[in-house]
N, C-alpha and C positions, 0 to 999 in steps of 0.2 A: 175453541179448540182449533181454529184455523184462521184464514185471512178475512179481513173486512174489505170487500170489494165495492167501490162506487164507480160504476162504469161510465157515468155521464161526466164529460169534461167540465161541465158547469157545476158539478156537485161540490158541496163544502162540508167538511167535517168541522163541527163546532164543539168546543169544550168549555165548560164553566157556565155558571148560572147566567152570566151576562154575555156569553159567547166570546170571552176574552181571547181565546186561542182559536184560530181558524186555519184549516189546511185545505187548499184548493188546487186545481189543475186546469190550465187553460187549453190544453191540447198539445202545447209544445214545452211548457215549463210549469213547475210547481211553485206555489207561493205559501209561505207560512206567515200569517198576519197575527201579531200580538198586540192587543189594544191597550195593555197596561204594562207595568214593569215585568221583567222576566229574568229568572235566575237559572243558571246552569250550574249544578253542583255535581262534579264528577269525582269519583273516588280514584280513578285511574287516569291514563293519558287521554287527551282529546286529539283526534286525528281529523284534519280537514283535507280531503282529497279532491282538488278542483282540477279536472282534466282540461278545462279551458285555460288555466294558468293565471286567471285574474280574480281578485277579490276586491269589489268596489264597496267603499264606505260612503253611505248617503244619508242625508238629512232632508226629509220631505221631498225625496226624489232627486235632489241635487248632490252630485258626487263631491265630497270634500277631501277624500283621500283614497288610498288603495294600496294593495300589495299585488305584485306580479312576479311571474317567473320568466327569466331570460336565460336560457341555456343552463338551467339549474342554479341560477343566482337570484337572490332576492332584490327586487326593486321596490322602494318605498315612494309613494306618490303623495303630493299635495294637490288636491283637485285631481286632475288627470295628468299632471306634469311630474315626471320622475325627478326626484331631488337627491336620492341616495341609491347607489348600486353596490351591493355586497359581492365580495369575491373571496370566499374563505374568511381569513382573519383580516382582510383588507376592505376598506370602504372608499368609494369615490363619490364626492359631492358634486352635483352639477352646477351649483352656484356658490354664493358666498356663505361661509361658515362663520356665524357670529355667536359669541358666547358672552354671557353676563357674569360668568364665574371664571375661575382659574382654568387655564388650558394646560394640562400636564402631559408632557411628552418625555418620558424617562429614557427613551432611546434616541432622543435628538429630534431636530426639526430641519427639514430641507426646504428652502425657499429659493426658487430659481437655481443659481449656482452658489448660494450661501448655505453653509451648514452650521447650526448651533447645537453643540453637544457638550454637556457638562460645563467645564470651565473654559471652553474655547469656541471662537467664531472663525470659521474658515471660508475663504472666498476662492473658488477653484480656478477662476480666470478673470482678467481685467482689473480695473481700478475700483476702489471702494470710496464713495463720497458720503460723508456724514453732513447733512444739511439740516440745521435746526433754526428755529425762529428766535430762540433765546440763547442763554449761555450753555456752554458745555462744561459739565462738572465731572472731574475724575476724583473719586473718593476711594482711597485704598488705605489699608491698615499697615502695609509694609513701609519701608523707608525709601524705596527706589521706584521710579518710573523708567523702565528700560526700553531703549530703542534698538531693534535688531534689523539686519538685512540678511536674508537667506539663512537665518538661524544664528548669525554671528553678531554679538553686541557691538554697536557702533557709538552708543552714547547713553547717557542716563541723566535724569534729574533726581537728585537725592535730597533728603531732609536730614539735617544734623543740627542738634541743639537749637531748634526752631528757625534755622537758616536754610535757604535753598542753595544747593550746590549743583551747577551744570557741568557735566563731564562729557568729554569727547574721547 
């Protein structure tokens, strides 16, 4: 009908026939030790309120990852190094993003001053160099390869009756 008080900082509450769950306090921090598997089955929400702002993920005492708060934004860590910073719907990676599957960007991709979006590649300034170790293959289903300067057609390479026609 009330509280269970263990007023000694060295006291341990042990649960289970083999003392599988142990709750202790060292004087400055509490420790929940679970000696075997542990399941949390919650019917409603789980709220973790960490006023220090950091959650460390450890294996045998060595940190392998973590979550942190930086001005209300989520930081994901590998070891103790932040690799991803969230900011609303945006994410910033601190290093290289490598993917073994398809990278889908339905709103386009911006790399330096090159924008790839839908059926167009735009370079906002400077020259574009395509440097390949092998052949360059242009494969298109239409009949014309069109050359433009400032939006005005200045030439074309066309296919007609299996022949190539160069137009100026």
